LOGU-191926 format. One record per residue (C-alpha): residue number from 1; residue in one letter; x, y, z negated. Coordinates in steps of 0.25 Angstrom, whole numbers, padded with zeros to 4 digits. Last residue first. Layout:
<recs>
{NUM,'A',{X,Y,Z}}
...
</recs>
This chain:
<recs>
{497,'N',{0040,-0064,0047}}
{496,'K',{0043,-0058,0061}}
{495,'I',{0039,-0044,0066}}
{494,'P',{0044,-0042,0080}}
{493,'L',{0055,-0032,0083}}
{492,'K',{0054,-0019,0091}}
{491,'P',{0042,-0012,0084}}
{490,'L',{0039,0001,0092}}
{489,'R',{0045,0012,0084}}
{488,'E',{0053,0018,0095}}
{487,'T',{0048,0032,0094}}
{486,'E',{0042,0032,0108}}
{485,'A',{0036,0018,0105}}
{484,'V',{0029,0022,0093}}
{483,'L',{0023,0034,0100}}
{482,'K',{0018,0026,0111}}
{481,'R',{0012,0016,0102}}
{480,'I',{0005,0027,0094}}
{479,'N',{-0002,0032,0107}}
{478,'E',{-0005,0017,0111}}
{477,'A',{-0011,0014,0098}}
{476,'L',{-0020,0027,0099}}
{475,'E',{-0025,0023,0113}}
{474,'T',{-0028,0009,0108}}
{473,'T',{-0036,0015,0097}}
{472,'C',{-0035,0016,0082}}
{471,'L',{-0047,0025,0080}}
{470,'T',{-0056,0012,0081}}
{469,'L',{-0049,0008,0068}}
{468,'D',{-0056,0018,0060}}
{467,'L',{-0047,0020,0048}}
{466,'Q',{-0053,0022,0034}}
{465,'W',{-0050,0032,0024}}
{464,'I',{-0053,0028,0010}}
{463,'W',{-0039,0028,0002}}
{462,'N',{-0042,0042,-0005}}
{461,'G',{-0055,0050,-0006}}
{460,'N',{-0054,0052,-0021}}
{459,'V',{-0042,0051,-0030}}
{458,'T',{-0032,0062,-0027}}
{457,'G',{-0018,0063,-0030}}
{456,'P',{-0013,0058,-0017}}
{455,'K',{-0022,0060,-0005}}
{454,'N',{-0025,0047,0002}}
{453,'F',{-0030,0041,0015}}
{452,'R',{-0031,0054,0023}}
{451,'A',{-0041,0052,0035}}
{450,'E',{-0049,0064,0033}}
{449,'S',{-0036,0072,0032}}
{448,'G',{-0035,0071,0047}}
{447,'L',{-0034,0059,0057}}
{446,'G',{-0024,0058,0069}}
{445,'L',{-0027,0043,0071}}
{444,'F',{-0012,0040,0070}}
{443,'D',{-0011,0049,0058}}
{442,'Q',{-0023,0042,0051}}
{441,'V',{-0015,0029,0054}}
{440,'P',{-0004,0033,0045}}
{439,'V',{0009,0034,0052}}
{438,'V',{0022,0026,0048}}
{437,'A',{0035,0028,0055}}
{436,'L',{0045,0017,0052}}
{435,'W',{0060,0018,0055}}
{434,'S',{0062,0032,0052}}
{433,'V',{0069,0040,0063}}
{432,'S',{0056,0048,0065}}
{431,'R',{0050,0048,0079}}
{430,'M',{0037,0041,0074}}
{429,'V',{0037,0051,0063}}
{428,'T',{0036,0063,0073}}
{427,'A',{0026,0056,0082}}
{426,'I',{0017,0054,0071}}
{425,'A',{0018,0069,0067}}
{424,'P',{0016,0074,0081}}
{423,'W',{0004,0064,0081}}
{422,'P',{-0003,0070,0069}}
{421,'M',{-0006,0080,0075}}
{420,'N',{-0010,0083,0090}}
{419,'H',{-0013,0098,0089}}
{418,'G',{-0002,0101,0079}}
{417,'D',{0007,0110,0088}}
{416,'T',{0018,0100,0088}}
{415,'N',{0033,0099,0087}}
{414,'L',{0033,0090,0074}}
{413,'Y',{0042,0100,0067}}
{412,'Q',{0036,0112,0073}}
{411,'D',{0021,0108,0070}}
{410,'V',{0025,0103,0056}}
{409,'Y',{0032,0117,0053}}
{408,'N',{0019,0124,0059}}
{407,'R',{0010,0116,0050}}
{406,'T',{0019,0119,0038}}
{405,'R',{0017,0134,0040}}
{404,'D',{0003,0133,0044}}
{403,'D',{-0001,0126,0031}}
{402,'L',{-0003,0111,0033}}
{401,'S',{-0016,0104,0031}}
{400,'R',{-0019,0101,0045}}
{399,'Y',{-0006,0094,0046}}
{398,'W',{-0009,0085,0034}}
{397,'G',{-0022,0081,0040}}
{396,'L',{-0016,0077,0053}}
{395,'T',{-0005,0069,0046}}
{394,'T',{-0015,0062,0037}}
{393,'D',{-0014,0067,0023}}
{392,'N',{-0003,0060,0015}}
{391,'D',{-0004,0049,0004}}
{390,'H',{-0006,0038,0014}}
{389,'T',{0007,0042,0021}}
{388,'G',{0010,0053,0031}}
{387,'T',{0017,0054,0045}}
{386,'Y',{0026,0043,0039}}
{385,'V',{0041,0040,0041}}
{384,'L',{0048,0028,0035}}
{383,'D',{0063,0028,0031}}
{382,'E',{0076,0021,0036}}
{381,'P',{0078,0030,0048}}
{380,'Q',{0078,0043,0040}}
{379,'H',{0069,0055,0042}}
{378,'R',{0074,0069,0041}}
{377,'H',{0071,0073,0055}}
{376,'V',{0057,0068,0052}}
{375,'L',{0054,0078,0041}}
{374,'H',{0051,0069,0029}}
{373,'P',{0064,0071,0023}}
{372,'N',{0062,0086,0021}}
{371,'D',{0076,0092,0023}}
{370,'P',{0070,0104,0031}}
{369,'N',{0061,0107,0019}}
{368,'G',{0049,0115,0024}}
{367,'D',{0038,0106,0018}}
{366,'F',{0036,0099,0031}}
{365,'G',{0041,0084,0029}}
{364,'F',{0030,0078,0020}}
{363,'Q',{0020,0076,0032}}
{362,'L',{0031,0067,0039}}
{361,'V',{0032,0057,0028}}
{360,'T',{0045,0050,0025}}
{359,'M',{0047,0037,0018}}
{358,'G',{0058,0028,0013}}
{357,'P',{0065,0016,0018}}
{356,'L',{0072,0008,0007}}
{355,'Q',{0087,0005,0008}}
{354,'F',{0088,0001,-0007}}
{353,'D',{0098,0012,-0011}}
{352,'H',{0091,0021,-0002}}
{351,'R',{0078,0020,-0010}}
{350,'L',{0085,0022,-0023}}
{349,'Q',{0093,0034,-0017}}
{348,'E',{0080,0040,-0013}}
{347,'V',{0074,0039,-0026}}
{346,'E',{0086,0045,-0033}}
{345,'A',{0086,0056,-0023}}
{344,'S',{0072,0060,-0029}}
{343,'I',{0059,0058,-0022}}
{342,'V',{0046,0066,-0026}}
{341,'G',{0036,0062,-0016}}
{340,'L',{0039,0051,-0005}}
{339,'N',{0049,0039,-0006}}
{338,'E',{0040,0027,-0002}}
{337,'A',{0051,0017,-0002}}
{336,'V',{0049,0006,0009}}
{335,'L',{0052,-0008,0005}}
{334,'P',{0054,-0021,0014}}
{333,'L',{0059,-0030,0003}}
{332,'E',{0070,-0038,0011}}
{331,'P',{0078,-0042,-0001}}
{330,'F',{0066,-0046,-0009}}
{329,'R',{0069,-0051,-0023}}
{328,'R',{0083,-0044,-0024}}
{327,'F',{0077,-0032,-0017}}
{326,'C',{0066,-0029,-0027}}
{325,'A',{0076,-0031,-0039}}
{324,'E',{0085,-0021,-0033}}
{323,'L',{0073,-0012,-0031}}
{322,'F',{0070,-0013,-0046}}
{321,'Q',{0084,-0011,-0051}}
{320,'R',{0087,0001,-0041}}
{319,'G',{0076,0010,-0047}}
{318,'P',{0068,0005,-0059}}
{317,'G',{0061,0019,-0061}}
{316,'P',{0067,0031,-0069}}
{315,'V',{0056,0040,-0075}}
{314,'W',{0052,0053,-0069}}
{313,'R',{0042,0061,-0077}}
{312,'G',{0027,0064,-0078}}
{311,'F',{0020,0077,-0083}}
{310,'R',{0018,0082,-0069}}
{309,'P',{0009,0070,-0066}}
{308,'Q',{-0002,0075,-0075}}
{307,'P',{-0012,0065,-0080}}
{306,'T',{-0005,0064,-0094}}
{305,'S',{-0005,0054,-0105}}
{304,'A',{0000,0043,-0096}}
{303,'P',{0013,0050,-0095}}
{302,'I',{0017,0052,-0081}}
{301,'E',{0030,0044,-0076}}
{300,'W',{0035,0048,-0062}}
{299,'Y',{0044,0037,-0057}}
{298,'A',{0059,0036,-0055}}
{297,'E',{0067,0027,-0045}}
{296,'F',{0057,0016,-0043}}
{295,'G',{0046,0027,-0043}}
{294,'R',{0052,0033,-0031}}
{293,'F',{0046,0022,-0023}}
{292,'H',{0033,0028,-0024}}
{291,'D',{0026,0018,-0015}}
{290,'I',{0035,0006,-0011}}
{289,'R',{0032,0003,0004}}
{288,'I',{0032,-0011,0008}}
{287,'L',{0035,-0017,0022}}
{286,'D',{0031,-0030,0028}}
{285,'F',{0019,-0031,0019}}
{284,'L',{0010,-0041,0012}}
{283,'H',{0019,-0052,0007}}
{282,'R',{0030,-0041,0003}}
{281,'Q',{0019,-0034,-0005}}
{280,'S',{0017,-0046,-0015}}
{279,'D',{0033,-0047,-0016}}
{278,'L',{0034,-0033,-0020}}
{277,'R',{0024,-0035,-0031}}
{276,'D',{0031,-0047,-0036}}
{275,'L',{0044,-0039,-0036}}
{274,'W',{0037,-0028,-0044}}
{273,'W',{0032,-0038,-0055}}
{272,'D',{0045,-0045,-0055}}
{271,'Y',{0053,-0033,-0058}}
{270,'G',{0064,-0042,-0064}}
{269,'S',{0056,-0044,-0076}}
{268,'A',{0065,-0035,-0085}}
{267,'A',{0064,-0024,-0074}}
{266,'L',{0049,-0024,-0074}}
{265,'R',{0050,-0022,-0089}}
{264,'E',{0060,-0010,-0088}}
{263,'W',{0051,-0005,-0077}}
{262,'D',{0039,-0003,-0085}}
{261,'Y',{0031,0001,-0074}}
{260,'L',{0022,0014,-0074}}
{259,'P',{0007,0014,-0075}}
{258,'N',{0000,0020,-0063}}
{257,'G',{-0007,0033,-0066}}
{256,'W',{-0004,0040,-0052}}
{255,'H',{-0003,0054,-0058}}
{254,'Q',{0002,0062,-0046}}
{253,'G',{0010,0075,-0045}}
{252,'D',{0004,0089,-0045}}
{251,'P',{0008,0093,-0031}}
{250,'S',{0003,0079,-0026}}
{249,'F',{0008,0073,-0013}}
{248,'Y',{0020,0082,-0011}}
{247,'D',{0025,0080,-0025}}
{246,'P',{0021,0082,-0040}}
{245,'P',{0026,0072,-0049}}
{244,'V',{0022,0057,-0047}}
{243,'G',{0014,0047,-0054}}
{242,'A',{0015,0035,-0063}}
{241,'V',{0009,0033,-0077}}
{240,'A',{0014,0033,-0091}}
{239,'T',{0010,0025,-0104}}
{238,'P',{0000,0017,-0095}}
{237,'L',{-0011,0010,-0103}}
{236,'G',{-0011,-0005,-0106}}
{235,'H',{-0016,-0003,-0120}}
{234,'A',{-0002,-0006,-0126}}
{233,'D',{0004,0005,-0117}}
{232,'L',{0008,0003,-0102}}
{231,'K',{0021,0006,-0095}}
{230,'F',{0020,-0006,-0085}}
{229,'L',{0026,-0020,-0084}}
{228,'H',{0021,-0025,-0097}}
{227,'R',{0007,-0023,-0092}}
{226,'N',{0008,-0033,-0081}}
{225,'A',{-0005,-0040,-0079}}
{224,'W',{-0014,-0027,-0081}}
{223,'V',{-0003,-0019,-0073}}
{222,'D',{-0002,-0027,-0061}}
{221,'A',{-0017,-0031,-0061}}
{220,'S',{-0020,-0016,-0059}}
{219,'D',{-0027,-0005,-0067}}
{218,'H',{-0014,0003,-0069}}
{217,'A',{-0011,0004,-0055}}
{216,'V',{0002,0000,-0049}}
{215,'F',{0015,0008,-0046}}
{214,'I',{0025,0008,-0035}}
{213,'P',{0014,0007,-0025}}
{212,'I',{0017,-0004,-0015}}
{211,'D',{0014,-0001,0000}}
{210,'G',{0014,-0010,0012}}
{209,'F',{0019,-0010,0027}}
{208,'L',{0014,-0021,0036}}
{207,'L',{0022,-0024,0048}}
{206,'V',{0015,-0024,0062}}
{205,'G',{0021,-0032,0074}}
{204,'R',{0008,-0038,0079}}
{203,'A',{0010,-0051,0073}}
{202,'R',{0015,-0044,0060}}
{201,'A',{0002,-0037,0059}}
{200,'Y',{-0006,-0050,0061}}
{199,'D',{0003,-0057,0050}}
{198,'R',{0000,-0046,0041}}
{197,'I',{-0015,-0046,0044}}
{196,'D',{-0015,-0061,0041}}
{195,'R',{-0007,-0059,0028}}
{194,'W',{-0016,-0048,0024}}
{193,'Q',{-0029,-0057,0026}}
{192,'H',{-0023,-0068,0017}}
{191,'H',{-0018,-0058,0007}}
{190,'F',{-0031,-0052,0005}}
{189,'L',{-0038,-0065,0005}}
{188,'Y',{-0029,-0071,-0005}}
{187,'Q',{-0032,-0059,-0014}}
{186,'E',{-0047,-0060,-0012}}
{185,'F',{-0045,-0075,-0016}}
{184,'C',{-0038,-0071,-0029}}
{183,'I',{-0050,-0062,-0032}}
{182,'A',{-0060,-0073,-0029}}
{181,'E',{-0052,-0083,-0038}}
{180,'L',{-0052,-0074,-0050}}
{179,'L',{-0067,-0072,-0048}}
{178,'D',{-0070,-0087,-0048}}
{177,'R',{-0061,-0089,-0060}}
{176,'N',{-0068,-0079,-0068}}
{175,'A',{-0071,-0086,-0081}}
{174,'E',{-0058,-0094,-0081}}
{173,'S',{-0050,-0081,-0078}}
{172,'F',{-0057,-0074,-0089}}
{171,'A',{-0054,-0085,-0099}}
{170,'K',{-0039,-0085,-0095}}
{169,'L',{-0038,-0070,-0095}}
{168,'A',{-0044,-0070,-0109}}
{167,'A',{-0034,-0081,-0114}}
{166,'P',{-0022,-0074,-0108}}
{165,'D',{-0025,-0060,-0114}}
{164,'R',{-0022,-0050,-0103}}
{163,'H',{-0022,-0037,-0111}}
{162,'R',{-0033,-0031,-0103}}
{161,'Y',{-0041,-0044,-0102}}
{160,'P',{-0040,-0047,-0117}}
{159,'E',{-0043,-0032,-0120}}
{158,'P',{-0056,-0031,-0112}}
{157,'W',{-0054,-0023,-0099}}
{156,'Q',{-0052,-0008,-0099}}
{155,'L',{-0037,-0008,-0097}}
{154,'W',{-0039,-0017,-0085}}
{153,'S',{-0047,-0006,-0078}}
{152,'S',{-0062,-0006,-0079}}
{151,'G',{-0072,-0004,-0068}}
{150,'P',{-0077,-0018,-0067}}
{149,'H',{-0072,-0027,-0078}}
{148,'R',{-0075,-0041,-0072}}
{147,'E',{-0069,-0037,-0059}}
{146,'R',{-0057,-0031,-0066}}
{145,'L',{-0055,-0044,-0073}}
{144,'A',{-0055,-0051,-0060}}
{143,'S',{-0045,-0042,-0054}}
{142,'F',{-0036,-0043,-0065}}
{141,'L',{-0037,-0058,-0064}}
{140,'V',{-0034,-0058,-0049}}
{139,'F',{-0023,-0049,-0051}}
{138,'D',{-0016,-0057,-0062}}
{137,'E',{-0017,-0070,-0054}}
{136,'L',{-0012,-0063,-0041}}
{135,'W',{0001,-0057,-0046}}
{134,'R',{0010,-0068,-0048}}
{133,'R',{0001,-0078,-0041}}
{132,'H',{0003,-0073,-0028}}
{131,'S',{0010,-0085,-0022}}
{130,'R',{0001,-0095,-0029}}
{129,'C',{-0012,-0088,-0025}}
{128,'F',{-0008,-0087,-0011}}
{127,'R',{-0004,-0101,-0010}}
{126,'D',{-0018,-0105,-0016}}
{125,'Y',{-0025,-0097,-0005}}
{124,'D',{-0016,-0103,0006}}
{123,'E',{-0020,-0117,0000}}
{122,'R',{-0034,-0114,-0001}}
{121,'G',{-0035,-0111,0014}}
{120,'L',{-0044,-0101,0020}}
{119,'R',{-0054,-0107,0029}}
{118,'G',{-0067,-0105,0022}}
{117,'E',{-0073,-0113,0010}}
{116,'G',{-0066,-0120,-0001}}
{115,'R',{-0075,-0117,-0012}}
{114,'S',{-0065,-0106,-0017}}
{113,'F',{-0065,-0100,-0003}}
{112,'R',{-0080,-0099,-0004}}
{111,'T',{-0079,-0091,-0017}}
{110,'A',{-0068,-0082,-0012}}
{109,'A',{-0076,-0079,0000}}
{108,'R',{-0088,-0075,-0008}}
{107,'R',{-0079,-0066,-0017}}
{106,'L',{-0074,-0059,-0005}}
{105,'L',{-0088,-0057,0000}}
{104,'P',{-0093,-0052,-0013}}
{103,'Q',{-0080,-0042,-0013}}
{102,'R',{-0082,-0036,0000}}
{101,'G',{-0094,-0027,-0002}}
{100,'Q',{-0108,-0031,-0005}}
{99,'Q',{-0117,-0022,0005}}
{98,'E',{-0106,-0020,0016}}
{97,'L',{-0100,-0033,0015}}
{96,'E',{-0113,-0042,0015}}
{95,'D',{-0112,-0042,0031}}
{94,'L',{-0099,-0051,0029}}
{93,'E',{-0108,-0062,0024}}
{92,'E',{-0114,-0064,0038}}
{91,'P',{-0100,-0069,0042}}
{90,'R',{-0100,-0080,0031}}
{89,'L',{-0088,-0078,0021}}
{88,'L',{-0077,-0088,0018}}
{87,'G',{-0076,-0094,0031}}
{86,'L',{-0063,-0088,0035}}
{85,'T',{-0069,-0080,0046}}
{84,'A',{-0079,-0075,0036}}
{83,'L',{-0068,-0071,0026}}
{82,'E',{-0062,-0063,0038}}
{81,'S',{-0073,-0054,0037}}
{80,'V',{-0069,-0051,0023}}
{79,'D',{-0057,-0043,0028}}
{78,'I',{-0049,-0041,0015}}
{77,'F',{-0044,-0027,0012}}
{76,'A',{-0053,-0025,0001}}
{75,'P',{-0046,-0036,-0007}}
{74,'N',{-0034,-0027,-0009}}
{73,'G',{-0022,-0036,-0010}}
{72,'A',{-0015,-0039,-0023}}
{71,'H',{-0001,-0037,-0027}}
{70,'A',{0000,-0023,-0034}}
{69,'S',{-0014,-0025,-0040}}
{68,'L',{-0026,-0016,-0043}}
{67,'S',{-0020,-0005,-0034}}
{66,'Q',{-0018,0009,-0036}}
{65,'Y',{-0009,0013,-0024}}
{64,'P',{-0020,0007,-0014}}
{63,'S',{-0029,0018,-0020}}
{62,'L',{-0044,0013,-0018}}
{61,'D',{-0049,0022,-0029}}
{60,'R',{-0057,0010,-0034}}
{59,'H',{-0045,0002,-0037}}
{58,'T',{-0037,-0005,-0026}}
{57,'P',{-0033,-0019,-0022}}
{56,'G',{-0019,-0019,-0016}}
{55,'V',{-0014,-0015,-0002}}
{54,'P',{-0004,-0004,-0005}}
{53,'L',{-0004,0006,0007}}
{52,'T',{-0003,0001,0021}}
{51,'Q',{0008,0002,0032}}
{50,'W',{0006,-0005,0045}}
{49,'V',{0019,-0006,0053}}
{48,'S',{0022,-0009,0068}}
{47,'L',{0016,0002,0076}}
{46,'G',{0016,0001,0091}}
{45,'S',{0002,0006,0092}}
{44,'D',{-0003,-0008,0096}}
{43,'A',{0003,-0014,0083}}
{42,'I',{-0004,-0004,0074}}
{41,'F',{-0017,-0005,0082}}
{40,'D',{-0017,-0020,0081}}
{39,'V',{-0013,-0020,0066}}
{38,'F',{-0026,-0011,0064}}
{37,'R',{-0034,-0021,0072}}
{36,'R',{-0028,-0032,0063}}
{35,'A',{-0032,-0024,0050}}
{34,'T',{-0047,-0023,0055}}
{33,'D',{-0047,-0037,0059}}
{32,'G',{-0044,-0042,0045}}
{31,'L',{-0038,-0036,0033}}
{30,'P',{-0046,-0023,0033}}
{29,'G',{-0059,-0027,0027}}
{28,'F',{-0073,-0031,0032}}
{27,'R',{-0079,-0018,0037}}
{26,'G',{-0066,-0012,0042}}
{25,'A',{-0060,0001,0040}}
{24,'L',{-0045,0000,0039}}
{23,'A',{-0042,0010,0029}}
{22,'T',{-0041,0000,0018}}
{21,'P',{-0029,-0006,0025}}
{20,'H',{-0020,0006,0023}}
{19,'L',{-0015,0013,0035}}
{18,'L',{-0001,0018,0038}}
{17,'V',{0004,0015,0052}}
{16,'G',{0018,0011,0057}}
{15,'A',{0030,0014,0066}}
{14,'R',{0043,0006,0068}}
{13,'R',{0057,0008,0070}}
{12,'T',{0065,-0005,0066}}
{11,'H',{0077,-0003,0056}}
{10,'W',{0069,-0003,0043}}
{9,'L',{0061,-0015,0048}}
{8,'R',{0074,-0024,0049}}
{7,'R',{0079,-0019,0036}}
{6,'P',{0066,-0023,0030}}
{5,'S',{0067,-0037,0034}}
{4,'L',{0053,-0043,0036}}
{3,'S',{0046,-0049,0024}}
{2,'S',{0041,-0064,0025}}
{1,'M',{0026,-0064,0021}}
</recs>
């Protein structure tokens, strides 16, 4: 996918919606008619950006920010009904989905594809495998080993696999050739269907906005295949882990547990691993948010021996050298810097030096500080504004949780008596000078805390909320479009490749 000029985007007022594809309730998987229906709703509403969370395969906790791969797509997104259309499944076999799950159907489709059945071209598949070879082979092998050792992280595998003994991996690959082919085919299907949705979105004037977590999960193909790029001991265990000190999201700080990069070794390689990662996402998205951008200036290092984030310390990150390497390779890299939480002047200087848009969140604006940058009169044209993010409560849920003093402040600032929340908040961010206003779909629907997607620092009940698309009515689209038009956020330029 050819990328659009970020400078062109940064100077075009737009509005968008935040929704992760896993929230698109659909019997067969989101990357099909369900996603197209949502794109139609976006376009009919006058919105022109669909922001998602990271789209990689997840662990059992379903967190998009702890993926099994920094490159791969989530097979759970694949719409298996389209495999029947392609002749790789029989229509009646789709009835097995509820009893058996999706994996047996995907494996059956892979077997038939390997026999030359169906209407997917082998040439396109081979081209995909060649172009993604730098990450695909390691991911496929890692996934196959995980499947043969269920419930175990790579640290618990037999030593030859854990330490990537070439002879052992070759023997495993030869003995499990069909499994490796099936996993590779799943990645092809994800990218094939994602490409179709991306093309459909562009045809309707909608940009796709992705998200890259700065850190990767320890139990991932990336760490297993590139141990030398992370701060690990001889056994593969982290010597220190990532997290954050106390902030708005978590008064006690957060212990993420991700291994930290060995930035000296990454620099010695020209940051090739990171540049490959950015390249993978450029082929999926028109815009890319870097989660926890401040970690490039300095990151919070927590000793592996303690679960307490407060015992961490700030350690300098790669800073300018890393970002210069990124923009040398990709001069038009469409990055957005997530600059929420504990942000220093040095972090903001680094962001401004590379002219990267930052973020403001209206919910964060009401701490009583008149200079709070999240208040709409403090916004900057080059930044993005949100009512809330995936880490916030819905705006209605947040409003209901406020103490009387803060709620009165919000009512006064938004010029409302609160009866029609969250619409006064939505209207306020739409009127911001910031070029892109993003609203979670839960806010457009006026939903409360029951629709919250994630609560940082907690484990249970996250990432599972589902959208009922029947709530995305023509009337709602018309109301949104009217507000988007009034605030001059209707897209004025067609999207071109």
